[in-house]
C-alpha positions in Angstrom: -4.8 27.4 -15.6 -2.9 27.5 -12.3 -4.6 27.7 -9.0 -3.3 30.3 -6.6 -1.9 29.4 -3.2 -4.7 31.2 -1.4 -7.4 29.5 -3.5 -5.8 26.1 -2.9 -5.6 26.7 0.8 -9.3 27.7 0.8 -10.2 24.4 -0.9 -8.0 22.5 1.6 -9.8 24.2 4.4 -13.2 23.2 3.0 -12.2 19.6 2.7 -10.7 19.4 6.2 -13.9 20.5 7.8 -15.9 17.8 6.1 -14.4 14.7 7.6 -17.8 13.0 7.7 -21.0 13.2 5.7 -24.1 11.3 6.7 -27.0 10.7 4.4 -29.8 9.4 6.5 -28.6 6.1 7.9 -25.7 5.7 5.4 -22.4 6.9 6.8 -19.9 8.2 4.2 -16.2 7.7 5.2 -14.2 10.9 4.9 -11.7 9.0 3.0 -14.1 8.3 0.2 -14.2 12.0 -0.6 -10.8 13.5 -1.3 -10.1 12.3 -4.9 -13.6 13.0 -5.9 -13.5 16.7 -5.2 -10.2 17.4 -6.8 -10.8 17.5 -10.6 -10.0 21.2 -10.9 -6.8 20.9 -8.8 -5.7 17.7 -10.6 -6.2 19.4 -14.0 -4.1 22.4 -12.9 -1.4 20.3 -11.3 -1.2 18.0 -14.4 0.4 20.8 -16.3 3.5 20.2 -14.1 3.6 16.4 -14.6 5.9 14.7 -17.1 4.8 12.0 -19.4 3.7 9.1 -17.1 4.6 5.5 -18.0 2.2 4.0 -15.5 -1.5 4.7 -15.1 -1.8 2.8 -11.8 0.3 1.6 -8.9 -0.1 -1.6 -6.8 1.9 -1.1 -3.6 2.4 -4.4 -2.0 3.0 -3.4 1.6 4.3 -6.2 3.9 4.7 -4.2 7.2 6.9 -5.9 9.8 10.1 -6.7 8.0 10.1 -9.7 5.6 13.2 -11.9 5.8 15.4 -11.6 2.7 17.2 -14.9 3.2 14.0 -16.9 3.1 12.7 -15.0 0.1 14.8 -13.3 -2.6 18.4 -13.4 -1.4 19.2 -16.9 -0.1 22.7 -17.8 0.8 23.1 -21.5 0.3 26.9 -21.5 0.9 26.6 -19.7 4.3 26.7 -21.5 7.6 23.4 -23.0 8.7 22.9 -20.3 11.4 22.8 -17.9 8.5 21.1 -19.8 5.7 18.6 -21.7 7.8 17.3 -25.0 6.5 15.6 -24.0 3.3 17.2 -24.6 -0.1 17.9 -22.1 -2.9 16.0 -22.9 -6.1 16.6 -21.7 -9.7 14.5 -19.0 -11.2 13.6 -18.2 -14.8 16.7 -15.9 -14.8 19.9 -17.8 -15.4 22.2 -17.9 -12.4 19.6 -16.3 -10.1 18.1 -18.2 -7.2 15.3 -17.5 -4.8 14.4 -19.4 -1.6 12.4 -22.5 -1.9 9.6 -20.5 -0.2 9.2 -18.6 -3.5 8.6 -21.2 -6.2 5.9 -19.3 -8.0 7.8 -16.0 -8.2 10.8 -17.9 -9.4 8.6 -18.9 -12.4 7.9 -15.2 -13.2 11.3 -13.8 -12.3 11.7 -12.6 -15.9 8.9 -10.1 -15.1 10.6 -8.8 -12.0 13.4 -6.4 -11.1 14.6 -7.6 -7.7 16.6 -5.1 -5.6 18.8 -6.9 -3.1 20.4 -3.8 -1.6 17.4 -2.1 0.0 19.2 -0.3 2.8 18.8 2.4 5.4 20.0 3.2 8.9 17.0 2.4 11.2 16.0 -0.8 12.9 12.9 0.8 14.5 9.6 -0.5 13.1 7.7 2.8 13.4 10.3 5.1 12.0 11.3 2.7 9.2 7.7 2.1 8.2 7.0 5.8 8.0 10.2 6.3 6.0 9.1 3.5 3.6 5.5 4.6 3.3 6.4 8.3 2.7 10.0 8.4 1.4 10.8 10.8 4.2 13.0 10.2 7.2 11.3 11.0 10.5 11.9 11.3 14.2 9.6 9.7 16.7 7.7 13.0 16.9 6.9 12.9 13.1 5.2 9.5 12.8 1.9 11.0 11.6 3.1 14.2 10.0 4.4 13.0 6.6 2.0 12.0 3.8 2.1 8.5 2.4 3.3 8.2 -1.2 -0.3 7.3 -2.1 -1.5 10.5 -0.4 0.7 12.6 -2.6 -0.6 10.7 -5.7 -4.2 11.2 -4.6 -3.6 14.9 -3.9 -2.0 15.6 -7.3 -3.9 13.3 -9.5 -7.3 12.9 -7.9 -9.8 10.1 -8.5 -10.5 8.1 -11.7 -13.7 6.4 -12.7 -15.3 7.3 -9.4 -12.7 5.5 -7.3 -10.7 7.3 -4.6 -7.2 8.1 -5.6 -5.6 6.1 -2.8 -7.1 2.9 -1.6 -5.8 0.5 1.1 -6.8 -3.2 1.1 -7.8 -3.5 3.9 -5.8 -0.7 5.5 -6.4 -1.6 9.1 -3.2 -3.4 10.1 -1.3 -1.6 12.9 2.3 -1.9 14.2 2.6 -1.8 17.9 1.9 -2.2 20.7 0.2 0.2 21.2 -1.2 0.1 17.6 -0.2 3.0 15.4 -2.1 4.0 12.3 0.6 5.0 9.8 -1.7 5.2 6.8 -2.0 9.0 6.8 -2.3 12.1 4.7 0.1 13.9 7.0 0.5 17.6 6.3 -1.8 17.2 3.3 -4.7 16.6 5.7 -7.0 13.7 6.6 -8.8 14.0 3.3 -5.7 12.5 1.6 -5.4 9.5 3.9 -6.3 6.2 2.1 -9.8 4.9 1.8 -9.4 1.7 3.8 -11.8 -1.0 2.6 -11.6 -2.7 5.9 -13.1 0.2 7.8 -12.1 0.2 11.5 -10.4 -2.9 12.9 -12.3 -4.9 15.6 -9.0 -5.7 17.2 -6.6 -2.9 16.5 -3.8 -4.3 18.6 -2.9 -7.5 16.9 -0.3 -8.5 19.5 -3.1 -9.3 22.0 -5.5 -12.2 22.1 -4.9 -16.0 21.9 -3.2 -17.2 18.7 -3.1 -20.8 17.5 0.3 -22.4 17.4 -0.4 -23.3 13.7 -3.3 -21.3 12.4 -4.9 -22.4 9.1 -3.7 -20.3 6.1 -7.1 -20.5 4.3 -9.4 -17.6 5.2 -12.2 -15.7 3.5 -12.5 -12.0 4.1 -15.3 -9.6 3.3 -13.4 -6.9 1.5 -16.5 -5.0 0.4 -16.3 -1.7 2.2 -18.9 -1.2 4.9 -19.7 2.3 3.5 -21.0 0.6 0.4 -23.3 -1.9 2.1 -26.7 -0.3 1.7 -29.3 -0.8 4.5 -32.0 -3.0 3.0 -34.7 -0.4 3.8 -32.8 2.4 1.9 -33.1 1.9 -1.9 -31.0 4.0 -4.2 -34.0 6.1 -5.2 -34.5 7.2 -1.6 -30.8 7.9 -1.2 -30.8 10.1 -4.3 -33.8 12.0 -3.0 -32.0 12.7 0.2 -29.6 14.8 -1.7 -31.9 17.6 -0.8 -30.4 17.4 2.6 -27.3 19.2 1.1 -28.8 22.6 1.7 -29.4 21.9 5.4 -25.8 20.5 5.6 -24.3 23.5 3.9 -26.2 26.0 6.1 -24.9 24.2 9.2 -21.3 24.2 7.9 -21.6 27.9 6.9 -22.6 28.8 10.4 -19.3 27.3 11.6 -16.7 28.7 9.3 -18.4 31.6 7.4 -18.1 31.9 3.6 -17.7 28.6 1.7 -17.1 28.0 -2.0 -20.4 26.5 -3.1 -19.0 24.8 -6.1 -16.4 22.9 -4.1 -19.0 22.0 -1.5 -21.3 20.7 -4.2 -18.5 18.6 -5.7 -17.8 17.0 -2.4 -21.3 16.1 -1.6 -22.2 14.9 -5.1 -19.0 13.1 -5.6 -19.5 11.0 -2.4 -23.1 10.4 -3.4 -22.1 9.3 -6.9 -19.6 6.8 -5.5 -22.2 5.2 -3.4 -24.6 4.9 -6.2 -22.2 3.7 -8.9 -22.8 0.1 -9.8 -19.4 -0.1 -11.5 -17.6 1.1 -8.4 -19.5 -1.3 -6.1 -18.9 -4.2 -8.5 -15.1 -3.5 -8.5 -15.0 -4.4 -4.8 -17.0 -7.7 -5.3 -14.8 -10.8 -5.6 -17.7 -13.2 -5.9 -17.9 -13.1 -9.7 -14.3 -14.2 -10.2 -13.9 -17.7 -11.6 -12.9 -20.4 -9.1 -9.7 -21.4 -10.9 -8.4 -17.8 -10.7 -9.3 -17.5 -7.0 -7.4 -20.7 -6.4 -4.5 -19.4 -8.3 -4.2 -16.4 -6.0 -4.8 -18.7 -3.0 -7.8 -18.7 -0.7 -5.8 -16.8 1.8 -6.1 -13.3 3.2 -3.1 -12.1 1.1 -4.5 -13.9 -2.0 -7.9 -12.2 -1.7 -6.3 -8.8 -1.1 -4.1 -9.1 -4.2 -7.1 -10.2 -6.3 -9.1 -7.2 -5.2 -6.1 -5.0 -6.1 -6.2 -6.3 -9.6 -10.0 -5.7 -9.8 -9.5 -2.1 -8.6 -6.7 -1.4 -11.1 -8.9 -2.8 -13.8 -11.7 -0.5 -12.7 -9.4 2.5 -12.9 -7.9 3.0 -9.4 -4.7 5.0 -9.4 -2.9 3.8 -6.3 -3.8 0.6 -4.4 -2.0 -0.6 -1.4 -2.2 -4.3 -0.5 -1.7 -4.2 3.3 -0.6 -7.4 5.0 1.5 -7.8 8.1 -0.3 -7.5 11.4 -3.2 -9.9 11.8 -5.6 -11.1 14.6 -5.1 -14.7 13.5 -1.4 -14.8 12.7 0.1 -12.0 14.9 2.9 -9.9 13.7 3.7 -12.4 11.0 6.8 -10.9 9.5 8.3 -9.8 12.8 9.8 -13.2 13.4 12.0 -12.7 16.5 10.4 -16.0 17.7 10.2 -14.9 21.3 8.1 -17.4 23.2 4.9 -15.4 23.3 4.8 -15.3 19.5 4.4 -19.1 19.3 6.3 -19.1 16.0 8.3 -22.1 14.7 11.8 -21.8 13.4 12.1 -19.1 10.7 12.7 -21.7 8.0 9.5 -23.5 8.9 7.5 -20.3 9.4 8.4 -19.1 5.9 6.9 -22.3 4.4 3.5 -21.7 6.0 0.7 -20.7 3.6 0.1 -17.4 5.4 3.8 -16.4 5.4 6.3 -16.2 2.6 4.9 -19.2 0.8 1.4 -17.5 0.7 2.9 -14.2 -0.3 4.8 -15.9 -3.1 1.6 -17.5 -4.5 -0.5 -14.3 -4.3 2.2 -12.0 -5.8 3.0 -14.4 -8.7 -0.8 -14.8 -9.5 -1.1 -11.0 -9.5 1.8 -10.5 -11.9 0.4 -13.2 -14.3 -3.2 -11.9 -14.0 -2.2 -8.3 -14.8 0.0 -9.5 -17.6 -2.7 -11.7 -19.2 -5.2 -8.8 -19.1 -2.9 -6.4 -20.7 -2.7 -4.3 -17.5 0.9 -5.0 -16.5 2.2 -2.6 -19.2 0.4 0.3 -17.6 0.6 -0.7 -13.9 3.6 -0.3 -11.7 3.9 -3.1 -9.0 6.2 -2.5 -6.1 6.8 -4.9 -3.2 8.0 -3.2 -0.1 8.7 -4.0 3.5 10.4 -1.6 6.0 13.7 -3.6 6.4 15.2 -7.1 6.2 16.1 -9.5 9.0 19.4 -10.3 10.8 21.7 -12.6 8.9 22.3 -14.7 11.9 19.3 -16.7 13.3 18.8 -15.9 17.0 18.6 -18.3 19.9 14.8 -18.7 19.5 15.1 -19.7 15.9 14.1 -16.3 14.6 15.6 -13.2 13.0 15.6 -9.7 14.3 15.3 -6.2 12.7 17.9 -5.4 10.1 17.8 -2.1 8.3 21.2 -2.4 6.6 20.1 -4.9 3.9 16.8 -6.3 2.6 15.1 -7.3 -0.7 12.2 -5.8 -2.6 11.0 -5.9 -6.2 9.5 -3.9 -8.9 7.4 -5.0 -11.9 5.3 -3.6 -14.7 5.2 -0.2 -16.3 8.4 1.7 -16.7 10.6 -1.1 -15.2 13.5 -2.9 -16.7 12.5 -6.4 -15.7 14.3 -9.8 -15.8 17.1 -8.7 -13.6 18.6 -8.5 -10.1 19.9 -5.1 -9.1 22.5 -4.9 -6.3 24.5 -7.5 -4.5 24.7 -8.2 -0.9 27.6 -9.9 0.9 27.9 -13.6 1.7 25.5 -13.4 4.6 22.9 -10.9 3.1 24.0 -8.5 5.9 25.4 -5.5 3.9 25.3 -4.2 0.4 28.4 -4.9 -1.6 27.2 -2.6 -4.4 25.3 0.6 -3.9 22.5 0.6 -1.4 19.1 2.2 -2.1 16.8 3.6 0.6 13.1 4.3 0.9 13.5 7.8 -0.6 15.0 6.3 -3.8 12.1 3.9 -4.0 9.7 6.7 -3.6 11.5 8.8 -6.3 11.3 5.8 -8.6 7.5 5.5 -8.1 7.0 9.2 -8.7 9.2 9.0 -11.8 7.2 6.3 -13.4 4.0 8.2 -12.6 5.4 11.3 -14.2 5.5 13.3 -10.9 8.5 15.6 -10.4 9.8 14.9 -6.9 11.0 18.6 -6.7 7.5 19.8 -7.4 5.9 21.9 -4.6 2.5 21.1 -3.1 0.7 23.2 -0.6 0.3 21.8 2.9 -2.8 22.3 5.0 -1.1 25.2 6.7 -0.4 26.9 3.4 3.3 26.0 3.2 4.8 24.9 -0.1 6.4 21.5 0.4 8.4 19.3 -2.0 6.9 16.1 -3.1 10.1 14.4 -1.9 12.9 16.1 0.1 15.7 13.6 -0.9 16.3 10.5 -2.9 16.8 9.8 -6.6 15.1 7.4 -9.0 16.9 4.1 -9.3 18.3 4.3 -12.8 19.1 0.6 -13.1 15.5 -0.3 -12.3 13.9 2.1 -14.9 13.3 1.1 -18.5 
């Protein structure tokens, strides 16, 4: 069964006008709702989907521009002002070296497909991040108009096992100043923005506030969404009885916009209520029952905890989980290592070896790959590490590296990926691709391909306009199995 454009626009309208539900004293985030009310849409759209090789995606989003030379593309023979002071170390792949800041990923390099020619034409944080998060090139006027890749996935595929289709962990980091929220549903509407487990940040502008010269990498975060923290005086039985408030809610909404589709409205209300009341969903967000050795393997860091939660969510059935790490109240804009005086950062080579920077990323990512593999989940989960661009090949006068869109490094792992390889070659300074460069649209097309989503497929915008899933870009053939 296909859903008509007018019917789909009607459903979109219904969702857009329900950005917030309140059940007594329990607030329901609007972003909990979208995947839960789309089973009919998802069922219809699935007719247009090809055979998927991945059931889930873990999108490792390191916003800020991670240095390629201190991670996956070291240049040990380059002058010191290019290579820095770190050594290149062998990996499990013959003839392939990573930076010494990535010893754990070097041990699992046979499970990775590293792309060393991630390349595009922008050095601007905001436009490059939107391009990478959506696969769509934008102007400064379009920073919030284009849906994230996860928003497209949520819109087309809906929820699974009661979990929202697009989850961001924690989903509160913001490039700036001033801070910009680039985790959006764009023209698909707010209901397709990610469910951010961190809620609203207490300090949205992470460039302000005092930072330690050498903050400790160990940190415990509460990643249990605030929407799932029940007031002690509101047992589940009382919450369920309050479902009778639905009639009052619906009458109030009807007075605003006239006729509503009762079935869709019921699905929205009941879906949100079920999510709150599901012990399995609440348990998926709880890290406390993980064994201590495993938590240590990931690292007792922010990035370690976030990657561990991503594995739990995938195990519970989540479709698209973004691990969000880059702008932090303790560490500042930790990948944006210009090393201007106000950043209080050490030399880029020393910075990379700190437990909250490349070294911590390495530990958490390697643990995630091993953990997924040992649980039999890696064969059905696509893991993608992304950052918006690389860093300049020459270290600047402050001991840092600046923005560099022309060349960077990312990796893929898991379902649908031809692993145990490096794709693409950069020049002697990791400045430009020697072989073909691949941009954010090609990465997005690769993700959609593995999920069985046709990038040429049309989806309806909130305004009723049919839009392509992706407007340019091709799957990276050498990456795909």
